C-alpha positions as CSV (number, residue, x, y, z in Angstrom):
1,M,-18.5,-49.5,25.4
2,G,-21.8,-51.1,27.2
3,E,-19.8,-53.7,28.7
4,E,-16.8,-51.5,29.6
5,S,-19.1,-49.5,31.9
6,V,-20.6,-52.9,33.5
7,D,-17.5,-54.0,34.6
8,N,-16.6,-50.7,35.8
9,N,-18.4,-51.0,38.8
10,P,-16.3,-51.8,41.5
11,N,-19.1,-53.0,44.0
12,K,-20.7,-55.0,41.3
13,K,-20.4,-58.8,43.3
14,R,-21.4,-56.5,46.5
15,Q,-24.7,-55.7,45.9
16,R,-26.4,-58.3,44.0
17,K,-28.3,-61.5,44.4
18,K,-28.6,-63.0,48.0
19,R,-29.8,-59.3,48.7
20,K,-32.0,-59.6,45.6
21,N,-33.5,-62.7,46.0
22,F,-34.5,-62.3,49.5
23,L,-36.8,-59.2,48.6
24,S,-38.5,-61.0,45.0
25,N,-39.2,-64.0,47.3
26,A,-40.8,-61.0,49.7
27,K,-42.7,-59.9,46.9
28,K,-43.6,-63.5,45.9
29,Y,-45.5,-64.1,49.3
30,A,-47.2,-61.4,49.0
31,K,-48.9,-62.2,45.8
32,K,-49.7,-65.1,47.4
33,G,-51.2,-63.6,50.2
34,Q,-48.4,-65.6,52.2
35,M,-46.7,-62.6,55.2
36,G,-43.4,-64.4,55.5
37,R,-42.3,-67.4,57.4
38,G,-42.9,-67.0,60.9
39,T,-45.8,-64.9,62.6
40,K,-48.5,-63.1,61.1
41,I,-48.1,-59.2,61.0
42,P,-50.5,-57.3,58.8
43,D,-51.2,-57.5,54.8
44,E,-50.6,-53.6,55.5
45,L,-47.6,-53.6,57.5
46,Y,-46.2,-56.3,55.3
47,Q,-46.0,-54.1,51.9
48,Y,-45.0,-51.0,53.6
49,F,-41.7,-53.5,55.0
50,V,-41.1,-54.3,51.4
51,G,-41.3,-50.7,50.2
52,I,-38.4,-50.2,52.9
53,L,-36.4,-53.1,52.0
54,D,-37.0,-51.5,48.3
55,V,-35.5,-47.9,49.6
56,I,-32.9,-49.4,51.3
57,K,-31.8,-51.1,49.4
58,Q,-31.3,-48.3,46.4
59,G,-29.2,-46.8,49.0
60,I,-29.5,-43.8,51.2
61,E,-26.3,-41.8,51.6
62,D,-27.6,-38.4,53.6
63,P,-27.0,-39.2,57.6
64,E,-30.8,-37.5,58.3
65,E,-32.7,-39.7,55.8
66,R,-31.2,-42.7,57.0
67,T,-31.8,-41.0,60.9
68,S,-35.4,-40.4,60.2
69,L,-36.2,-43.7,57.6
70,V,-34.9,-46.2,60.7
71,N,-36.9,-43.9,63.2
72,N,-40.0,-43.7,61.3
73,V,-40.0,-47.7,60.8
74,L,-38.3,-48.7,64.4
75,E,-41.9,-46.5,65.4
76,R,-44.1,-48.1,63.0
77,T,-43.5,-51.5,65.0
78,K,-43.8,-50.3,68.8
79,G,-46.3,-52.3,70.2
80,E,-46.1,-55.4,67.6
81,E,-42.6,-56.2,68.3
82,F,-43.0,-59.5,69.2
83,N,-45.4,-60.1,66.5
84,V,-42.6,-58.0,63.8
85,I,-39.7,-60.4,65.4
86,G,-40.6,-63.3,64.8
87,N,-42.0,-62.8,61.4
88,Q,-39.3,-63.8,58.8
89,L,-39.2,-60.4,56.9
90,G,-39.3,-58.3,60.1
91,C,-36.7,-60.1,61.5
92,R,-34.8,-58.7,58.8
93,L,-35.2,-55.6,58.5
94,V,-35.2,-55.1,62.0
95,E,-32.1,-56.5,62.3
96,I,-30.7,-54.1,59.4
97,L,-32.1,-51.3,61.9
98,L,-31.2,-51.7,64.7
99,P,-27.4,-50.6,64.4
100,Y,-28.8,-47.5,63.7
101,S,-31.7,-46.9,65.9
102,S,-31.7,-44.0,68.5
103,E,-31.3,-44.5,72.7
104,E,-34.9,-44.4,72.9
105,D,-35.4,-47.0,70.4
106,L,-32.9,-49.6,71.2
107,Q,-33.8,-49.5,75.2
108,R,-37.5,-49.7,73.8
109,Y,-36.7,-53.1,72.0
110,I,-34.1,-54.0,75.4
111,D,-36.9,-53.7,77.6
112,V,-39.9,-55.7,75.6
113,L,-37.4,-58.6,74.8
114,S,-35.9,-58.7,77.7
115,P,-38.4,-60.7,79.8
116,E,-38.8,-63.5,76.9
117,V,-35.0,-64.1,76.0
118,R,-35.0,-67.5,77.2
119,R,-37.5,-68.4,74.2
120,L,-36.6,-65.7,71.7
121,C,-33.0,-67.2,71.8
122,S,-34.4,-70.6,70.1
123,D,-36.7,-69.1,67.4
124,N,-35.3,-69.5,64.4
125,F,-35.6,-65.3,63.5
126,T,-36.2,-63.5,66.5
127,S,-32.7,-65.9,67.9
128,H,-31.1,-63.6,64.9
129,V,-32.4,-59.9,66.6
130,V,-31.4,-60.4,70.3
131,E,-27.9,-61.5,68.8
132,T,-28.1,-58.5,66.8
133,L,-29.3,-56.5,70.0
134,L,-27.0,-58.4,72.1
135,R,-24.1,-56.5,69.5
136,V,-24.9,-53.2,69.3
137,C,-25.4,-52.8,73.0
138,C,-21.6,-54.3,73.3
139,E,-20.8,-52.0,70.5
140,R,-22.2,-48.5,71.9
141,A,-21.0,-49.9,76.1
142,T,-17.2,-50.5,75.1
143,K,-17.3,-47.7,72.7
144,H,-16.0,-45.3,75.3
145,L,-12.8,-47.6,76.6
146,Q,-11.3,-47.6,73.2
147,N,-10.5,-43.9,72.9
148,N,-7.6,-44.5,75.8
149,D,-4.7,-46.0,72.8
150,D,-1.6,-44.9,76.1
151,H,-3.1,-47.2,78.8
152,P,-5.7,-49.8,77.3
153,D,-5.4,-51.5,80.5
154,E,-6.3,-48.7,82.3
155,A,-9.4,-47.8,80.5
156,P,-12.1,-50.3,82.2
157,R,-11.0,-49.3,85.8
158,K,-11.3,-45.6,85.1
159,K,-14.5,-45.1,83.1
160,V,-13.2,-42.1,81.9
161,K,-15.4,-39.1,80.0
162,L,-18.5,-41.2,79.4
163,E,-20.6,-38.5,78.9
164,K,-21.7,-37.9,75.0
165,E,-19.1,-36.0,73.9
166,S,-16.6,-38.7,74.1
167,S,-18.8,-41.6,72.5
168,G,-22.1,-40.2,70.9
169,Y,-24.2,-41.8,73.6
170,T,-25.8,-40.3,77.4
171,K,-24.0,-42.2,80.4
172,E,-27.7,-43.6,81.2
173,H,-27.9,-45.5,77.8
174,I,-23.7,-46.6,78.2
175,N,-25.5,-47.7,81.6
176,V,-28.1,-49.6,80.1
177,C,-26.6,-51.6,77.5
178,H,-23.9,-52.5,79.7
179,E,-26.4,-54.0,81.8
180,F,-28.3,-56.2,79.1
181,T,-24.9,-57.6,77.6
182,L,-24.1,-58.5,81.1
183,K,-27.3,-60.1,81.6
184,V,-27.5,-61.4,77.9
185,C,-24.9,-62.9,78.2
186,K,-25.1,-65.2,81.5
187,Y,-27.9,-65.7,81.2
188,A,-26.1,-67.7,77.8
189,V,-23.4,-69.1,80.0
190,N,-26.6,-69.8,82.4
191,N,-27.9,-72.3,80.3
192,L,-24.8,-73.6,78.5
193,E,-26.6,-77.4,79.1
194,D,-29.0,-76.7,76.6
195,F,-27.6,-73.3,74.8
196,V,-25.2,-75.5,73.5
197,W,-27.2,-78.2,71.5
198,D,-29.4,-76.2,69.9
199,Q,-29.1,-74.4,66.5
200,Y,-30.0,-70.6,66.6
201,A,-28.6,-70.6,70.4
202,N,-25.8,-71.6,69.8
203,H,-25.1,-68.8,67.5
204,I,-26.0,-67.0,70.8
205,L,-22.8,-68.2,72.7
206,R,-20.4,-67.7,69.9
207,S,-21.5,-64.0,69.6
208,A,-21.6,-63.2,73.6
209,L,-18.1,-65.2,74.1
210,K,-17.4,-62.3,70.8
211,C,-18.5,-59.6,72.4
212,L,-17.7,-60.6,76.3
213,S,-13.5,-60.4,74.9
214,G,-13.6,-58.0,72.2
215,I,-13.6,-59.2,69.1
216,T,-14.0,-58.0,65.9
217,L,-14.0,-60.5,63.7
218,L,-12.7,-64.0,63.4
219,P,-9.4,-65.4,61.2
220,G,-10.8,-65.4,57.5
221,E,-14.7,-63.9,58.6
222,K,-16.2,-61.3,56.0
223,P,-17.8,-58.2,57.9
224,K,-21.5,-58.1,57.2
225,V,-22.4,-55.6,55.3
226,N,-25.6,-53.6,56.1
227,L,-27.9,-52.7,53.8
228,F,-27.8,-49.1,53.8
229,K,-25.0,-49.8,51.0
230,E,-22.2,-49.5,53.2
231,T,-19.3,-51.2,51.6
232,V,-16.2,-53.3,53.3
233,Q,-14.0,-51.9,51.4
234,D,-12.5,-49.8,54.6
235,N,-13.1,-52.9,56.9
236,K,-12.1,-56.7,55.0
237,G,-12.0,-59.9,57.1
238,I,-9.0,-61.7,58.5
239,P,-7.3,-63.2,55.5
240,P,-7.0,-66.8,57.2
241,H,-2.9,-67.0,56.0
242,Q,-2.4,-63.6,58.8
243,T,-2.1,-64.7,62.1
244,E,-2.8,-61.7,64.4
245,M,-6.0,-60.6,65.7
246,K,-7.5,-57.1,67.0
247,Y,-9.6,-56.9,69.7
248,K,-11.3,-54.4,71.5
249,V,-10.8,-53.4,75.4
250,V,-13.3,-54.4,77.3
251,P,-13.5,-54.2,81.2
252,D,-12.2,-56.7,83.0
253,E,-16.4,-58.4,84.3
254,F,-16.8,-59.4,80.6
255,K,-13.6,-61.7,81.0
256,E,-14.5,-62.7,84.0
257,I,-17.3,-64.2,82.5
258,V,-15.6,-65.9,79.8
259,T,-13.3,-67.4,82.3
260,Q,-16.3,-69.3,83.9
261,F,-17.6,-69.9,80.6
262,V,-14.8,-72.4,80.1
263,H,-14.4,-73.4,83.5
264,R,-18.1,-74.6,83.2
265,L,-17.3,-76.5,79.7
266,T,-14.1,-77.9,79.8
267,V,-15.4,-80.5,83.6
268,W,-18.5,-81.9,80.9
269,P,-18.1,-85.5,80.5
270,Q,-18.9,-85.7,76.9
271,F,-16.4,-82.4,76.7
272,K,-13.7,-84.9,74.6
273,D,-16.2,-85.5,71.8
274,L,-17.6,-81.7,71.1
275,P,-14.6,-81.0,68.7
276,Y,-16.4,-83.4,65.9
277,Q,-19.2,-82.7,65.8
278,N,-20.3,-79.1,63.9
279,L,-22.0,-77.2,66.3
280,T,-19.8,-77.5,69.3
281,S,-17.1,-77.6,67.3
282,A,-17.3,-74.2,65.7
283,L,-18.8,-72.7,69.4
284,L,-15.0,-74.0,70.9
285,Q,-13.6,-71.9,67.9
286,V,-14.6,-69.1,68.8
287,L,-14.3,-69.8,72.7
288,L,-10.1,-70.3,71.6
289,Y,-10.1,-67.1,69.9
290,A,-12.1,-65.5,73.0
291,V,-10.0,-67.0,75.8
292,K,-6.3,-65.4,73.7
293,N,-7.2,-62.1,74.8
294,V,-8.9,-63.3,78.4
295,D,-6.0,-65.3,80.1
296,K,-3.1,-66.6,78.1
297,N,-2.7,-69.9,80.8
298,L,-6.0,-70.7,80.6
299,T,-5.6,-70.7,76.6
300,K,-3.1,-73.4,77.0
301,S,-4.6,-75.6,79.6
302,L,-8.0,-75.7,76.9
303,V,-5.1,-76.0,74.2
304,K,-3.4,-79.1,76.3
305,K,-6.9,-80.5,77.2
306,L,-8.4,-80.2,73.3
307,L,-4.7,-82.2,72.4
308,N,-4.8,-84.8,75.2
309,E,-8.5,-85.9,75.2
310,S,-9.6,-85.0,71.3
311,F,-7.0,-84.6,69.1
312,A,-4.8,-87.3,70.0
313,P,-5.2,-89.1,72.6
314,E,-2.5,-91.8,74.3
315,D,-4.6,-94.3,73.1
316,W,-5.1,-93.4,69.7
317,E,-2.1,-95.7,68.1
318,T,-4.0,-98.9,69.3
319,T,-7.6,-97.5,68.5
320,G,-6.3,-96.9,65.2
321,M,-5.3,-99.9,64.5
322,D,-7.9,-102.5,65.9
323,E,-9.9,-99.9,63.1
324,K,-7.6,-100.4,60.4
325,K,-8.0,-104.4,61.2
326,E,-11.6,-104.2,61.3
327,D,-12.0,-102.6,58.1
328,K,-9.5,-104.0,55.8
329,A,-11.7,-106.0,54.5
330,D,-14.4,-103.2,53.8
331,I,-12.1,-100.8,52.3
332,D,-11.2,-100.8,48.7
333,A,-9.5,-98.6,46.3
334,E,-12.0,-96.2,46.4
335,A,-12.8,-95.6,50.2
336,N,-13.7,-92.2,51.5
337,N,-11.7,-89.8,52.6
338,E,-12.5,-90.5,56.4
339,Q,-11.9,-94.3,55.8
340,S,-8.8,-93.4,54.2
341,V,-7.7,-91.4,57.2
342,R,-8.3,-94.0,59.7
343,A,-6.4,-97.1,57.4
344,S,-3.8,-94.6,57.3
345,N,-3.7,-94.7,61.1
346,L,-3.6,-90.6,61.5
347,P,-4.5,-89.3,64.8
348,P,-8.3,-89.2,65.5
349,V,-8.5,-85.5,64.7
350,F,-7.6,-85.8,61.1
351,G,-10.8,-87.9,61.0
352,S,-13.5,-85.1,60.9
353,E,-13.5,-81.9,59.3
354,S,-15.0,-80.2,62.1
355,A,-12.2,-81.1,64.3
356,V,-9.6,-80.5,62.2
357,R,-11.3,-76.8,61.8
358,L,-10.6,-76.9,65.7
359,L,-7.2,-78.0,65.1
360,E,-6.4,-75.0,63.2
361,A,-7.3,-72.8,65.6
362,A,-5.7,-74.2,68.4
363,L,-2.8,-73.7,66.1
364,F,-3.7,-70.2,65.5
365,V,-3.8,-68.8,69.4
366,S,-1.0,-71.5,70.9
367,K,2.2,-69.9,71.9
368,K,5.6,-71.5,70.7
369,K,5.7,-74.5,73.5
370,M,2.0,-75.4,73.3
371,Y,2.5,-75.2,69.2
372,T,5.8,-77.7,69.5
373,Q,3.1,-80.0,70.8
374,I,1.2,-80.2,68.5
375,Y,2.9,-80.2,65.9
376,A,5.1,-83.1,67.7
377,R,2.3,-85.4,68.4
378,C,-0.2,-84.5,65.8
379,F,1.8,-83.6,62.3
380,I,5.1,-84.5,62.3
381,N,6.7,-87.7,59.8
382,R,2.9,-86.5,58.3
383,L,3.7,-83.4,56.6
384,G,4.2,-85.1,53.1
385,Q,0.8,-87.5,53.2
386,L,-1.2,-85.0,54.6
387,A,-0.3,-82.4,52.2
388,T,-1.5,-84.3,49.2
389,M,-5.2,-85.2,50.7
390,P,-8.1,-82.6,49.5
391,M,-9.5,-81.3,52.9
392,L,-6.6,-81.9,55.3
393,N,-4.0,-79.7,53.1
394,F,-5.8,-76.3,54.6
395,T,-4.3,-77.7,57.5
396,V,-0.7,-78.0,57.3
397,Q,-1.6,-74.8,55.8
398,R,-2.6,-73.7,58.6
399,L,0.3,-75.1,60.5
400,I,3.4,-73.6,57.9
401,D,1.5,-70.3,58.3
402,T,1.3,-69.9,62.1
403,C,4.8,-71.1,62.4
404,H,7.4,-68.4,63.6
405,V,10.6,-70.5,64.4
406,K,13.3,-70.9,62.4
407,E,14.6,-74.2,64.0
408,E,10.7,-75.6,63.6
409,F,10.2,-74.4,60.3
410,E,13.2,-76.3,58.7
411,P,12.0,-80.2,59.0
412,M,8.9,-79.0,57.7
413,F,10.5,-77.8,54.7
414,E,12.8,-80.9,54.5
415,E,10.2,-82.9,55.0
416,L,8.1,-81.7,52.3
417,S,10.5,-81.2,49.8
418,S,9.9,-84.3,47.7
419,K,6.3,-83.5,47.6
420,Y,6.5,-80.5,45.4
421,S,5.4,-82.7,42.4
422,A,2.7,-84.6,44.5
423,L,1.0,-81.3,45.5
424,L,1.0,-79.8,41.8
425,A,-0.4,-83.1,40.4
426,C,-3.4,-83.3,43.0
427,G,-3.7,-79.6,42.6
428,N,-2.6,-78.7,45.9
429,T,-0.9,-75.7,45.6
430,G,-1.8,-73.8,48.0
431,V,0.6,-75.7,50.4
432,L,3.7,-74.1,48.4
433,V,2.7,-70.5,48.3
434,A,2.6,-71.5,52.1
435,L,6.3,-72.9,52.1
436,A,6.9,-69.6,50.1
437,K,5.7,-67.1,52.5
438,A,7.3,-69.2,55.2
439,C,10.7,-68.6,53.7
440,L,10.0,-65.3,53.3
441,R,9.3,-64.2,56.4
442,M,12.1,-66.5,58.9
443,K,14.9,-65.9,55.7
444,A,15.9,-69.3,55.3
445,K,15.5,-72.4,52.7
446,Q,14.9,-69.6,49.7
447,M,17.0,-71.2,47.7
448,Q,16.4,-74.6,48.3
449,F,12.1,-73.3,47.7
450,I,13.2,-72.3,44.1
451,Q,15.4,-75.4,43.0
452,N,12.7,-77.7,44.7
453,L,9.6,-75.5,42.4
454,E,12.6,-75.5,39.4
455,K,12.8,-79.5,39.4
456,A,8.9,-80.6,40.3
457,L,8.1,-77.7,37.0
458,N,10.9,-79.6,34.6
459,C,12.6,-76.4,34.1
460,S,16.2,-77.1,36.3
461,E,17.6,-77.9,33.2
462,A,20.1,-74.9,32.0
463,E,17.6,-74.8,28.8
464,N,15.3,-74.5,30.7
465,Q,15.7,-72.3,33.4
466,K,14.1,-69.2,31.2
467,H,10.9,-70.8,31.2
468,F,10.7,-71.4,35.0
469,P,8.4,-67.8,35.7
470,V,5.5,-69.1,33.3
471,Q,5.4,-72.2,34.7
472,C,5.1,-70.8,38.0
473,L,1.9,-68.8,36.7
474,K,0.5,-72.0,35.4
475,M,1.5,-74.3,38.3
476,L,2.0,-76.8,35.5
477,P,5.2,-78.7,34.5
478,L,6.6,-77.5,31.1
479,S,5.6,-79.8,28.5
480,T,6.2,-79.4,24.9
481,N,2.5,-78.8,24.0
482,D,2.6,-75.4,25.5
483,T,0.9,-72.6,24.4
484,K,1.3,-69.1,24.3
485,E,-2.3,-68.1,25.8
486,Y,-2.8,-70.3,29.1
487,F,-4.7,-70.0,32.6
488,I,-2.8,-68.1,35.3
489,N,-3.0,-69.9,38.6
490,V,-3.8,-67.4,41.2
491,H,-1.9,-69.3,43.4
492,G,1.2,-69.3,41.2
493,S,1.2,-65.7,40.7
494,V,1.3,-65.7,44.5
495,V,3.9,-68.0,44.6
496,L,6.1,-65.7,41.8
497,Q,5.2,-62.7,43.4
498,T,6.8,-64.3,46.7
499,I,9.9,-65.3,45.1
500,L,10.5,-61.5,43.7
501,D,10.4,-60.6,46.9
502,F,13.0,-63.7,48.0
503,Q,17.4,-62.4,48.5
504,R,17.9,-63.8,45.4
505,P,15.3,-63.3,42.9
506,A,17.4,-63.7,39.9
507,K,16.1,-66.5,38.3
508,A,12.9,-65.4,38.2
509,V,13.5,-61.9,37.2
510,S,16.2,-63.4,34.4
511,G,12.7,-65.7,33.1
512,L,10.5,-61.9,32.9
513,L,12.8,-60.7,31.2
514,E,13.7,-63.2,28.6
515,L,10.0,-63.2,28.0
516,S,8.9,-60.9,24.7
517,P,6.8,-57.9,24.6
518,D,3.7,-59.6,24.1
519,E,3.9,-62.6,26.8
520,L,4.6,-59.5,29.4
521,L,1.5,-57.9,28.4
522,Y,-0.4,-61.6,27.9
523,I,0.7,-61.7,32.3
524,F,0.3,-58.3,33.3
525,S,-3.2,-57.8,31.6
526,D,-4.8,-60.9,33.3
527,P,-6.3,-60.3,36.7
528,K,-4.1,-62.2,38.8
529,G,-0.7,-62.3,36.5
530,C,-1.0,-58.3,36.7
531,H,-0.2,-58.8,40.6
532,V,3.3,-59.8,38.9
533,A,4.1,-56.0,38.3
534,D,4.1,-55.4,41.7
535,G,6.3,-58.0,43.2
536,F,8.7,-57.0,39.9
537,C,8.8,-53.2,40.7
538,K,8.9,-53.0,44.3
539,G,11.0,-56.1,45.2
540,Q,13.4,-55.3,47.6
541,F,16.5,-57.4,46.1
542,V,14.7,-56.3,42.8
543,G,17.7,-54.2,40.3
544,V,17.3,-50.9,39.3
545,K,18.8,-52.5,36.1
546,A,16.2,-54.9,35.7
547,R,13.4,-52.7,36.4
548,D,15.1,-50.6,33.6
549,K,15.1,-53.0,31.0
550,L,11.5,-54.7,32.0
551,I,10.9,-50.8,31.2
552,W,12.3,-50.5,27.6
553,K,11.4,-53.9,26.8
554,L,7.2,-52.3,27.0
555,K,7.6,-49.7,25.2
556,G,5.1,-49.8,22.4
557,Y,2.7,-51.5,24.3
558,Y,2.0,-48.6,27.3
559,Q,-0.9,-47.6,25.0
560,K,-2.7,-51.1,24.9
561,L,-1.5,-51.9,28.5
562,A,-3.2,-48.1,29.6
563,L,-6.4,-49.8,28.2
564,S,-7.5,-52.7,30.0
565,Q,-8.6,-53.2,33.7
566,H,-6.1,-55.3,35.1
567,G,-3.4,-53.6,32.7
568,S,-4.2,-50.3,33.7
569,R,-2.9,-51.3,37.1
570,A,0.5,-52.6,36.1
571,F,0.7,-50.0,34.5
572,E,0.3,-47.7,37.2
573,Q,2.9,-49.9,39.6
574,I,5.6,-50.0,36.6
575,F,5.2,-45.9,35.8
576,E,5.4,-45.1,39.7
577,A,8.9,-47.2,39.7
578,A,10.3,-45.7,36.5
579,T,12.7,-42.3,36.5
580,L,11.3,-39.3,35.5
581,E,13.4,-39.4,31.9
582,Q,12.1,-42.9,31.7
583,K,7.5,-41.6,32.3
584,V,8.4,-38.7,29.9
585,K,9.0,-40.9,27.0
586,I,5.7,-43.3,28.8
587,M,3.8,-39.9,28.9
588,T,5.2,-39.5,25.1
589,E,3.9,-42.9,24.1
590,I,0.6,-42.9,25.4
591,S,-0.5,-39.2,24.7
592,D,-0.1,-39.2,20.7
593,K,-2.6,-41.1,20.8
594,S,-5.0,-39.7,23.5
595,N,-8.7,-40.2,22.1
596,L,-7.6,-44.1,22.1
597,L,-7.4,-43.7,25.8
598,N,-9.7,-42.1,26.5
599,S,-11.9,-45.0,25.0
600,T,-11.9,-47.3,27.2
601,N,-13.2,-46.4,31.7
602,Y,-9.8,-47.6,32.3
603,G,-7.6,-45.8,29.8
604,R,-9.3,-42.4,31.1
605,L,-8.4,-43.1,34.5
606,I,-4.9,-43.5,33.7
607,A,-5.1,-40.1,31.8
608,A,-6.1,-38.3,34.7
609,K,-3.8,-40.1,37.3
610,V,-0.7,-39.3,35.6
611,D,-1.8,-36.1,33.9
612,V,-1.8,-36.8,29.6
613,N,-3.6,-33.4,29.3
614,T,-0.8,-31.1,31.5
615,F,2.1,-32.6,29.7
616,K,0.4,-32.2,26.0
617,A,-0.1,-28.3,26.8
618,S,3.1,-28.2,28.1
619,Q,6.1,-31.0,28.9
620,K,7.5,-29.0,31.2
621,K,5.2,-27.8,33.6
622,W,4.1,-31.8,33.3
623,E,8.0,-32.3,34.4
624,E,7.6,-30.1,37.6
625,S,4.5,-31.1,39.4
626,R,5.7,-34.4,38.7
627,K,9.0,-34.0,40.8
628,K,6.9,-32.3,43.1
629,I,4.5,-35.4,43.1
630,D,7.5,-37.9,43.5
631,K,9.0,-35.7,46.4
């Protein structure tokens, strides 16, 4: 029971480790008489900051208490701003509090820091505060523009309703924030040659580009969770496999600075080398996402320049062959990845991880014609080789994820058709997920995908087809040593869910219905397997009779299913898919031993959701209320 209550905390992972370590380290520094790294601050102030961080970590849910705390702490830093933000602990605390600061406190920090921006941008602590200040100012300066949903293009010109009631801030404060955002961003662009190579100022450039173009989150980026116990459930990051980004509305003068940034950077003689260094590659990735929302033609020319000069220049084939001849004597069977790439005579972009990540960003922002050029120059006739390599299989996944033309997808599919066994053997099963999702998205090659996967899993023979769903979950070929308990692969679960959404999911459906109730219980009680219930119950082409059969098959097992964390999730999906008559029978089963259901937190949640108490008191009343809910 103790373990159950601990596991029941859904935010457990969100509130631990990194924050706890930072605070505990700050306390250790204080005990040794060291007031953190960076500038020195008085012992009393340091201890005060440690206490404030402790309070924040506990969580302050009352907005008035939070406002009072923010105002008091920022008031305490008055006159000591440079000392505070130059200290590791003070910098972290100010960074947390600035988004909640009052107009007066934010403007005070703007006034104090503005004259020293150049020095602050290159410091390992103060640069974080400048970055946060820029982000907060941009947020406040553009907040009133986000209200005009009908005519977003007109919003920057009209600048209507700047008064406090529309955005929460006064017109004067919005103007101050607007001017500071422009000042820092223009300053960053004017000092581009210095900032690009500085590991701290480079991040200021990235933040400036995000602010100027209206980027909220980059693909795959997780939102920062402030220590005021704000959960990220309402605003999760964009998973890397999604191909859409949402931008905020920003004024035209912001977008003009992004255009200047591109023009200045692309004339550099060393531009072609920028993708091959981590720091500059990351900046170019943000630049591509920023330009996407600013100018489509500029995006095309930027991607084209990268493709022609960096990713796959015209002379790369001869260079690759020369390198191959020179290195042939030195390369043995156990050569490292980059040497293997050169020896394979792939385009130079595939020899560097930082360049590969930029290539993925280029695929993300490219329109159809540019996408086709990248595919033809870098990928065509090489997909099978790239898909089986540890680093480069992710790039193949991004290529497939960003493909939206059926005629282009089909040759990709055919090129990878013979590689399914190799993908299973090397563990690069994410490529199979990308293929499955693309088959579903474009409604093409669905049966061929299932047949290829069956063959790779040794399930193509008639007597072995019933094992297909389980082997798919395992992502392992069928063998004689298979046991009843096994590890469910996350990619296998996603592939099976996707197949259940195909237009002809009969093989997966019949294979699941062939399983015994115990085997189904094992799958549905697994963290990854429980999602298969979603696919089965919500699949557009899964027949009503098949769902009925699953519901009857689990008769006598609903109690066990509802007691576990992940099983209770599968239970909800199955219960929602059942008819009223089937729901009554399920309720009869779980209400007979309702005390057992209440023995776990998850069981209690299920009992409350399906209203077991009302069912036990009056089945008729329960049926009437259920009819209303179902409607």
